[in-house]
N, C-alpha and C positions, 0 to 999 in steps of 0.2 A: 220953297220948292225949287228944285234944280232944273234949269232949262238949258238945253244945248241945241244950237242951230247947226244943221249939217250943211257944210259948204258943197259947192258943185263937184269938185274933184276929190272929195273926201269919201273914204270907204265907211261903211256902216260900222265896221269893227273899231276903227279909230274914234268914231263919234261915240260909240258905246263905252270905250275906254275913258274918254273925256267925261262922259256922264257919270261913270262909276267913281272917278276921282273927285268930281264935284260933290257927289253924294257923301263921300267919306269926309271931305273937308268941311262940309256944312253940318256934319254930325246928325244927319237925318235918321239913320238907323238907330243910333244911340238914344235919340229922343223918343223914337217909337217904342223901344224896349222899356224905357223908363216910364212911359205912360201906358204901358200894356195892362197893368192892373193897379188897383188902389192899394196904397200903403198907408196904414193908419199913422197918425202923428207920433204915437209912442214908439212904433216900430221904426219910423224915420229917425228918431232921436237915437235909438239903439244902433242903427246902422251907421249914423254919423259918428258916434263915439267909437265904434269898432274900427271904422276907417281911420280915425285920428290915431288910435292906438297902433294900428298897423303902420301908418305913416311914420310915427315917432320911433317905432321899433326899427324900421328901415334906416332912419336918419342916424340913430345912435349905434348902429351895428358896427363892430370893430372891423376895420379894413385890413387887408393883407399888407404886411410890412415888406418893403423890398429888402433883399439880402444885401448886407454890406460886402465890401471887397474880400475881407478875411473869410467870411462864411462861404463865399462863392469859391475861393481857392480850396478850402478844406473839402467842400462838396466834390470838386473835380478830382482831388487826390484820392478820395475814398472809393472812387469808381473803379 
């Protein structure tokens, strides 16, 4: 649970900002959403493998190659 003590000279807005930041860092909202409904074990396994496929797809995605000097000059001349 996230606790924030308000100092004497501190405004409520700044204390609320600190509280929100603490809730985000402790991942309280994420945990609540995860436990909001029951997920059967078979469905959990399907979600886990789907997330792994997505992660691997991202990892092996081709990256943009930087243009070398000759291509850059040709690009500027054609303009």
